[in-house]
C-alpha positions as CSV (number, residue, x, y, z in Angstrom):
1,X,99.6,91.2,100.1
2,X,102.6,93.7,99.0
3,X,103.1,94.2,95.3
4,X,106.3,95.8,95.3
5,X,109.8,95.1,96.6
6,X,112.8,96.8,97.5
7,X,114.6,99.2,95.6
8,X,116.5,99.0,92.3
9,X,116.8,102.5,91.7
10,X,117.6,106.0,93.3
11,X,116.3,109.6,93.2
12,X,117.4,112.8,95.0
13,X,115.5,113.3,98.0
14,X,113.5,116.4,98.9
15,X,116.1,118.7,100.5
16,X,118.9,116.3,100.1
17,X,122.6,117.4,99.5
18,X,124.1,116.9,96.0
19,X,125.0,113.6,95.7
20,X,122.9,112.1,98.4
21,X,120.6,109.4,96.8
22,X,117.3,108.0,98.3
23,X,116.4,104.3,97.7
24,X,112.7,104.0,96.1
25,X,110.7,100.7,95.7
26,X,110.6,98.8,92.6
27,X,107.6,98.2,90.1
28,X,109.3,95.2,88.6
29,X,107.4,92.3,90.4
30,X,105.2,89.9,88.5
31,X,102.0,91.2,90.0
32,X,102.9,94.9,89.8
33,X,103.6,94.2,86.0
34,X,100.4,92.5,85.3
35,X,98.6,95.7,87.1
36,X,100.5,98.0,85.0
37,X,99.8,96.3,81.8
38,X,96.1,95.7,82.6
39,X,95.9,99.7,83.3
40,X,97.7,100.4,80.1
41,X,96.0,97.8,78.0
42,X,92.5,98.5,79.3
43,X,92.8,102.3,78.7
44,X,94.3,101.7,75.3
45,X,91.4,99.6,74.3
46,X,89.0,101.9,75.7
47,X,90.4,105.0,74.0
48,X,91.1,103.3,70.6
49,X,87.3,102.8,70.5
50,X,86.4,106.3,71.9
51,X,89.1,108.2,69.8
52,X,88.1,105.9,66.7
53,X,84.5,107.4,66.8
54,X,86.3,111.1,67.2
55,X,88.5,110.2,63.9
56,X,85.4,109.0,62.0
57,X,83.3,112.1,63.1
58,X,86.1,114.3,61.4
59,X,86.2,112.2,58.0
60,X,82.9,109.9,57.7
61,X,80.0,110.5,59.5
62,X,79.2,113.8,58.0
63,X,79.0,112.2,54.7
64,X,77.3,108.9,55.8
65,X,74.8,109.8,58.6
66,X,74.2,113.6,57.9
67,X,73.8,113.7,54.5
68,X,71.6,116.0,52.2
69,X,72.5,119.4,54.2
70,X,75.2,121.9,53.9
71,X,78.6,120.7,54.4
72,X,79.3,123.0,57.1
73,X,76.1,122.1,59.1
74,X,76.9,118.3,58.5
75,X,80.4,118.6,60.1
76,X,78.6,120.7,63.0
77,X,76.2,117.7,63.4
78,X,78.9,115.2,63.3
79,X,80.7,116.9,66.1
80,X,77.6,117.4,68.0
81,X,77.3,113.4,68.4
82,X,80.8,113.4,69.2
83,X,79.9,116.2,72.0
84,X,77.1,113.6,73.5
85,X,79.8,111.1,74.3
86,X,81.7,113.3,76.4
87,X,78.6,114.5,78.2
88,X,78.0,111.2,79.2
89,X,81.4,110.5,80.3
90,X,80.8,112.5,83.8
91,X,77.7,110.6,84.5
92,X,79.7,107.1,83.7
93,X,82.1,108.2,86.0
94,X,79.5,109.0,88.9
95,X,77.8,105.7,87.9
96,X,81.0,103.3,87.9
97,X,82.8,105.3,90.5
98,X,79.8,104.6,93.0
99,X,80.2,101.0,92.4
100,X,84.1,101.2,92.4
101,X,84.0,103.0,95.7
102,X,81.5,100.5,97.3
103,X,81.9,97.2,95.7
104,X,85.8,97.4,94.4
105,X,87.6,98.3,91.3
106,X,88.1,95.3,89.4
107,X,84.6,94.1,88.7
108,X,83.8,97.8,87.3
109,X,86.8,97.7,84.9
110,X,85.3,94.5,83.4
111,X,81.9,95.8,83.0
112,X,83.0,99.2,81.6
113,X,85.3,97.3,79.0
114,X,82.4,95.0,77.7
115,X,80.0,98.0,77.4
116,X,82.5,99.9,75.2
117,X,83.5,96.8,73.0
118,X,79.8,96.0,72.3
119,X,78.9,99.7,71.4
120,X,81.9,100.1,69.2
121,X,81.1,96.9,67.3
122,X,77.3,98.0,66.8
123,X,78.5,101.2,65.2
124,X,80.6,99.1,62.7
125,X,77.7,97.5,61.7
126,X,75.2,100.2,61.8
127,X,73.3,101.0,58.4
128,X,73.5,104.6,56.8
129,X,70.7,107.1,56.7
130,X,70.4,106.2,53.2
131,X,69.5,102.5,54.1
132,X,67.0,103.3,57.1
133,X,66.4,106.9,57.3
134,X,66.6,109.1,60.6
135,X,66.9,105.8,62.6
136,X,70.6,105.6,61.8
137,X,71.8,109.1,63.4
138,X,69.7,108.3,66.3
139,X,71.1,104.9,66.9
140,X,74.5,106.5,66.5
141,X,73.6,109.0,69.2
142,X,72.5,106.1,71.6
143,X,75.6,104.0,71.1
144,X,77.9,107.1,71.5
145,X,76.1,107.6,74.9
146,X,77.0,104.1,75.8
147,X,80.7,104.6,74.8
148,X,80.8,107.7,77.0
149,X,79.3,105.9,80.0
150,X,81.7,103.2,79.4
151,X,85.0,105.1,79.1
152,X,83.8,107.5,81.9
153,X,84.1,104.4,84.4
154,X,87.3,103.0,82.9
155,X,90.2,105.5,83.3
156,X,89.6,106.3,87.0
157,X,89.6,102.4,88.0
158,X,92.5,101.7,85.6
159,X,94.6,104.4,87.1
160,X,93.5,103.8,90.8
161,X,94.3,100.0,90.3
162,X,98.0,101.1,89.4
163,X,98.4,103.8,92.0
164,X,96.8,102.0,95.0
165,X,99.1,99.1,94.4
166,X,102.5,101.1,93.9
167,X,104.6,102.5,96.7
168,X,104.3,106.2,97.3
169,X,107.5,107.1,95.8
170,X,106.5,105.5,92.4
171,X,102.8,106.2,92.4
172,X,102.8,109.2,90.0
173,X,104.6,107.0,87.4
174,X,102.4,104.1,88.1
175,X,99.3,106.0,87.6
176,X,100.5,107.4,84.3
177,X,100.3,103.9,82.5
178,X,96.4,104.7,82.3
179,X,97.2,108.0,80.8
180,X,99.7,106.6,78.3
181,X,97.3,104.0,77.2
182,X,94.9,106.7,76.2
183,X,97.1,108.3,73.2
184,X,98.5,104.6,72.6
185,X,94.6,103.7,71.7
186,X,94.7,107.1,69.7
187,X,97.7,105.5,67.9
188,X,95.9,102.3,67.3
189,X,92.7,104.3,66.2
190,X,94.5,106.6,63.8
191,X,96.6,103.9,62.2
192,X,93.5,101.6,61.6
193,X,91.5,104.7,59.9
194,X,94.7,105.5,57.9
195,X,95.1,101.9,56.7
196,X,91.6,102.1,55.3
197,X,91.6,105.6,54.0
198,X,93.8,104.7,51.0
199,X,90.6,102.7,49.7
200,X,88.9,105.0,46.9
201,X,86.4,107.2,48.7
202,X,83.3,105.1,47.4
203,X,84.7,102.1,49.0
204,X,86.0,103.9,52.2
205,X,82.7,105.4,52.6
206,X,80.6,102.5,52.0
207,X,82.4,99.6,54.0
208,X,86.3,100.6,54.7
209,X,85.6,102.9,57.6
210,X,83.7,100.0,59.2
211,X,86.5,97.6,59.6
212,X,88.4,99.5,62.4
213,X,85.1,99.4,64.7
214,X,84.7,95.7,64.2
215,X,88.2,95.3,65.2
216,X,87.3,96.2,68.6
217,X,85.9,92.5,69.3
218,X,89.6,91.2,69.3
219,X,91.0,93.9,71.3
220,X,88.4,93.5,74.1
221,X,89.0,90.0,74.1
222,X,92.6,90.5,74.7
223,X,92.0,93.0,77.5
224,X,89.6,90.8,79.5
225,X,92.1,87.9,79.5
226,X,94.9,90.3,81.1
227,X,92.1,92.2,83.6
228,X,90.9,89.0,84.9
229,X,94.1,88.0,86.4
230,X,94.5,90.9,88.4
231,X,94.1,91.3,92.3
232,X,91.8,93.9,93.9
233,X,93.1,97.1,95.2
234,X,94.8,96.8,98.5
235,X,93.6,100.1,99.9
236,X,89.7,99.2,98.8
237,X,90.3,96.0,100.5
238,X,91.9,97.6,103.8
239,X,88.7,100.3,103.7
240,X,86.3,97.5,102.9
241,X,87.2,95.7,106.2
242,X,86.6,98.9,108.4
243,X,83.2,99.0,110.3
244,X,82.5,102.5,109.7
245,X,79.1,103.4,107.8
246,X,79.8,103.9,104.1
247,X,78.2,107.0,102.6
248,X,77.3,107.5,99.0
249,X,80.6,108.6,97.6
250,X,79.3,111.4,95.1
251,X,77.7,113.3,97.9
252,X,80.7,113.1,100.0
253,X,82.7,114.4,96.9
254,X,80.3,117.3,96.1
255,X,79.8,118.4,100.0
256,X,83.2,117.9,101.2
257,X,85.7,118.4,98.2
258,X,84.0,120.9,95.8
259,X,86.9,123.1,95.5
260,X,89.0,120.3,94.8
261,X,86.4,119.2,92.0
262,X,86.3,122.6,90.6
263,X,89.9,123.6,90.5
264,X,90.9,120.1,89.2
265,X,88.6,120.2,86.4
266,X,89.8,123.5,85.2
267,X,93.5,122.3,85.4
268,X,92.5,119.0,83.5
269,X,90.8,121.1,80.8
270,X,93.8,122.4,79.4
271,X,95.1,119.1,78.2
272,X,91.8,118.2,76.8
273,X,91.4,121.6,74.9
274,X,94.5,120.6,73.0
275,X,93.3,117.1,72.2
276,X,90.0,118.4,70.9
277,X,91.5,121.2,68.8
278,X,94.4,119.4,67.2
279,X,93.5,116.0,67.2
280,X,89.8,116.5,66.1
281,X,88.8,119.7,64.7
282,X,92.3,120.5,63.3
283,X,92.1,117.1,61.2
284,X,88.8,118.1,59.7
285,X,90.2,121.7,58.9
286,X,93.3,120.7,57.4
287,X,91.6,118.2,55.3
288,X,88.3,119.7,54.2
289,X,89.1,123.3,54.3
290,X,93.0,123.6,53.6
291,X,93.0,120.5,51.4
292,X,96.1,118.5,52.8
293,X,96.4,114.8,52.0
294,X,93.8,112.7,54.3
295,X,96.3,109.7,54.7
296,X,99.4,111.9,55.6
297,X,97.2,113.9,58.1
298,X,96.0,110.7,59.8
299,X,100.1,109.3,60.2
300,X,101.1,112.7,61.4
301,X,98.2,112.4,63.9
302,X,99.4,108.8,64.9
303,X,102.9,110.1,65.3
304,X,101.8,113.0,67.6
305,X,99.9,110.3,69.7
306,X,103.2,108.4,69.9
307,X,105.1,111.6,71.1
308,X,102.3,112.2,73.8
309,X,103.1,108.7,75.3
310,X,106.9,109.4,75.5
311,X,106.2,112.7,77.0
312,X,103.6,111.2,79.6
313,X,106.3,108.7,80.6
314,X,109.1,111.4,81.5
315,X,106.7,113.9,82.9
316,X,105.2,111.3,85.3
317,X,108.6,110.2,86.6
318,X,109.7,113.4,87.0
319,X,106.8,114.3,88.9
320,X,107.8,111.9,91.4
321,X,110.6,113.8,92.1
322,X,109.6,117.5,92.1
323,X,106.0,117.3,92.3
324,X,102.7,117.2,90.2
325,X,102.5,121.1,90.3
326,X,105.5,122.1,88.8
327,X,105.7,119.7,85.8
328,X,102.0,120.3,84.8
329,X,102.9,124.0,85.1
330,X,105.4,123.7,82.5
331,X,103.0,122.3,79.9
332,X,100.4,124.8,80.7
333,X,102.5,127.9,80.5
334,X,103.9,126.2,77.2
335,X,100.5,125.9,75.9
336,X,99.4,129.3,76.6
337,X,102.5,130.7,74.7
338,X,102.2,128.5,71.4
339,X,98.4,128.8,71.0
340,X,98.8,131.6,68.4
341,X,102.0,130.2,66.8
342,X,100.2,126.9,66.3
343,X,97.0,128.1,64.6
344,X,99.1,130.3,62.4
345,X,101.0,126.9,61.2
346,X,97.7,125.5,60.6
347,X,96.5,128.5,58.0
348,X,99.9,128.1,56.3
349,X,98.5,125.0,54.5
350,X,101.7,123.1,54.6
351,X,101.8,119.4,55.7
352,X,104.8,119.8,57.6
353,X,103.9,123.0,59.4
354,X,100.7,120.9,60.5
355,X,103.1,118.1,61.7
356,X,105.1,120.6,63.6
357,X,102.0,122.2,65.2
358,X,100.6,118.9,66.1
359,X,103.8,117.6,67.6
360,X,104.2,120.8,69.9
361,X,100.5,120.3,70.8
362,X,100.5,116.5,71.5
363,X,104.1,116.1,72.7
364,X,105.4,119.3,74.7
365,X,101.8,120.5,75.7
366,X,99.5,117.6,76.1
367,X,101.9,114.8,77.3
368,X,103.6,117.2,80.1
369,X,100.4,118.2,81.4
370,X,98.6,114.7,81.3
371,X,101.7,112.8,82.7
372,X,101.1,113.5,86.5
373,X,97.4,114.1,86.0
374,X,96.3,110.8,87.2
375,X,98.4,111.0,90.2
376,X,97.3,114.6,90.7
377,X,93.5,113.8,90.6
378,X,93.8,110.8,92.7
379,X,95.7,112.8,95.5
380,X,92.6,115.3,95.7
381,X,90.5,112.6,97.4
382,X,90.5,109.9,100.2
383,X,89.9,106.3,99.5
384,X,86.3,105.7,100.2
385,X,85.6,108.3,97.3
386,X,88.7,108.3,95.2
387,X,87.3,106.4,92.4
388,X,84.3,108.9,92.1
389,X,86.5,112.0,92.7
390,X,89.0,111.5,90.5
391,X,86.7,110.0,87.7
392,X,84.5,113.0,88.1
393,X,87.3,115.3,87.8
394,X,88.9,113.7,84.9
395,X,85.7,113.4,82.9
396,X,84.5,116.7,83.5
397,X,87.5,117.7,82.3
398,X,87.5,115.9,78.9
399,X,84.0,116.8,78.5
400,X,84.6,120.4,78.9
401,X,88.1,120.8,77.3
402,X,87.6,118.0,74.3
403,X,84.0,117.4,74.0
404,X,82.8,120.9,73.1
405,X,86.1,122.1,71.7
406,X,85.5,120.9,68.1
407,X,82.2,122.3,67.5
408,X,83.1,125.6,69.4
409,X,86.1,125.9,67.3
410,X,84.1,125.6,64.0
411,X,81.7,128.3,65.3
412,X,84.8,130.6,66.3
413,X,86.0,130.2,62.7
414,X,82.6,130.8,61.2
415,X,82.4,134.0,63.3
416,X,85.9,135.0,62.3
417,X,85.3,134.9,58.6
418,X,87.4,131.8,58.3
419,X,90.5,133.0,60.2
420,X,91.7,131.4,63.1
421,X,92.6,133.9,65.5
422,X,89.4,133.7,67.8
423,X,90.3,129.9,68.2
424,X,93.8,130.8,69.3
425,X,92.6,133.5,71.8
426,X,89.9,130.8,73.5
427,X,92.9,128.2,73.8
428,X,95.1,130.8,75.5
429,X,92.4,132.1,77.8
430,X,91.6,128.5,78.9
431,X,95.5,127.7,79.8
432,X,95.8,131.0,81.7
433,X,92.8,129.8,83.9
434,X,94.3,126.4,84.3
435,X,97.5,128.0,85.5
436,X,95.7,130.1,88.0
437,X,93.7,127.3,89.2
438,X,96.8,125.0,89.4
439,X,98.7,127.3,91.7
440,X,95.3,127.2,93.9
441,X,95.8,123.5,94.7
442,X,98.2,122.1,97.3
443,X,100.9,119.6,95.8
444,X,99.9,116.0,96.6
445,X,103.1,113.8,96.0
446,X,103.7,113.1,99.5
447,X,100.0,112.8,100.6
448,X,99.4,109.8,102.7
449,X,96.6,108.1,100.7
450,X,95.2,106.0,103.8
451,X,94.3,109.3,105.4
452,X,90.9,109.9,106.3
453,X,90.8,113.6,104.8
454,X,92.8,115.2,102.0
């Protein structure tokens, strides 16, 4: 059953004459609206939980779970638990991707959302190290791993449910709803922590930080209501009815498309390098080292995440016109050029300069790269292994780009005697590598998703 209808908009066709237009199918149907809402809300809720942990790791966990040690070591240990969740994400992508490619997208997405909600709620109820000793940080690590597994399975399925229902001419934009959900969840998480951060330090560290974690119960309930009403992917149903033997998806991905995995991962790392640096490490740096106001910094972070949503919207729509590669390349080149200026802005120690740096990083750089990234990854793999392949690329990108970045940046600052030039150099180097890899991957805008090979 088709989920899209005839056109309501026009675009300039590839190679067309000025003034010539091409009709494109609409996404404005009841079923498609429900699918896009599910993709957006599911991703937003999962990333609310995941980014909430990252924000708490920057401001709370080193004071609650890693106590009686040097503060620099405490924040390093807190970021290490953050990295553990990112390490689990590729495994979650493989496991959930396997069942999503074999059994269907919908059931896997419901399971991932329930896992994330339970883990996040338990973190909000977790006793501190002062109360139960080393069992507290160990339990924190276990729950963080569960979070990582859950979010590892969420994005690929949420993105594919939208992309595989959408017409070819709109699939870049449709896929971006899962991408927009991520920063939208970050906005919710940041504002939730900002709201409780106005409490006195004693109250904030005692019970205030727990409230945003407990809010996850209500958000997951809303997400499940929407998700249960969404139909299964039509491309998966068409594949399910074929008689050919179904192989193990991860083995097919790694043996038949290793170049796509490697190149796609290195491209995606650029966006996540910015996220790890500016929304996790930089928050800790400007609050603890520079001394900027905690609530003000969190509010700026929330505005930055909102700008990311806006940039994703426009970048994804434009990628349906000119292609994924040109749009993403603009963001990558901007990132390489702005690495040193943004680090300089952090060192100046003014709240407004931090805001400019964060807005450039989240809006101009991350949003422009991330907008087309969902469609970019999906178009690297055929339907029978698309959930696994796209999830693996995305989750490896996030693990390598954001999972270790705060920890690495902290070490580079120590090595540079407190200066940030080494962080800027590592950032710029990662983006140059991403640009080279992007140019080595073929454009997928016009790819036939029903093809047996990509």
